[in-house]
C-alpha positions in Angstrom: 45.0 144.6 123.2 47.3 141.7 122.8 45.8 138.3 124.1 49.2 136.8 124.7 50.0 139.3 127.7 48.2 140.8 130.6 46.8 144.4 130.0 49.1 145.7 132.7 52.5 143.6 132.2 53.5 141.4 135.1 56.4 138.8 135.0 57.1 135.7 137.0 58.8 136.9 140.2 57.2 140.4 140.3 56.2 141.3 143.9 53.0 143.2 144.2 51.9 145.3 147.3 48.1 146.1 148.1 46.4 147.7 151.1 44.2 145.4 153.0 41.1 146.9 154.7 40.7 143.8 156.8 44.2 144.1 158.2 44.5 147.8 158.2 47.9 147.3 156.6 49.8 146.6 153.3 50.3 143.1 152.2 52.4 141.7 149.4 52.4 138.6 147.1 54.5 137.2 144.3 53.6 136.2 140.7 54.9 132.7 140.5 53.5 131.6 137.0 51.7 132.9 134.0 49.2 130.9 131.9 48.6 132.8 128.7 46.1 130.3 127.3 43.9 130.7 130.6 44.8 134.4 131.1 45.7 133.8 134.5 48.6 134.2 136.9 49.7 132.1 139.9 50.0 134.2 143.1 51.9 133.4 146.1 50.8 135.5 149.2 53.7 136.4 151.4 54.0 136.4 155.3 54.4 140.1 155.6 52.1 143.1 156.4 53.1 146.7 157.5 53.4 150.1 156.2 53.4 150.9 152.5 56.5 149.5 150.9 58.4 151.3 148.2 60.6 148.3 147.2 61.0 144.7 147.9 63.8 145.6 150.3 61.1 147.2 152.5 59.8 143.6 153.1 63.0 142.2 154.8 63.3 138.5 154.8 60.5 137.5 152.4 58.8 134.2 153.3 55.6 132.6 151.7 52.5 132.6 153.7 51.4 129.2 155.2 47.8 128.7 156.2 47.6 127.2 159.7 44.0 127.8 160.5 41.1 125.2 160.3 42.3 122.3 158.2 45.0 123.9 156.0 47.7 122.2 157.8 50.4 124.7 156.8 49.8 124.7 153.0 51.1 127.6 151.1 48.5 130.4 150.3 49.2 130.0 146.5 46.4 130.4 144.0 45.5 131.2 140.4 43.7 134.7 139.6 42.9 136.4 136.5 45.8 138.3 135.1 44.2 141.6 135.1 46.1 143.5 137.8 43.8 145.6 139.7 44.8 149.4 139.8 45.2 149.5 143.7 48.0 146.7 143.2 51.4 148.2 142.8 54.6 146.1 141.5 57.3 147.1 143.9 60.0 144.9 142.3 61.0 141.4 141.6 62.6 138.4 143.4 63.5 134.7 142.2 60.4 132.8 142.6 59.9 131.4 146.0 58.1 128.3 144.7 58.5 126.6 141.5 55.4 124.2 141.7 52.3 125.3 139.8 49.3 126.4 141.9 46.3 124.0 141.7 43.7 126.3 143.1 
């Protein structure tokens, strides 16, 4: 396995869908950055949930998820994760990155 790319290739802009047991619906996120040295990706959660999407067009007008509960104050749900894409996550397409700033969490 090459150490300069994820085991399941992803790219900045990729939109990924996954079923959320907690919500009882599908959710979507966007890869906004890749750090090969740390082997992690920056992930922006999207303000969308619904039936299983086949393509990004199924998401409609895509917007970032802003956290408004507790003391979040409307900050973006944007964080870093290991770059191993779990099997339950499906890349459904790509869009221009919705944010350009790195994730610091």
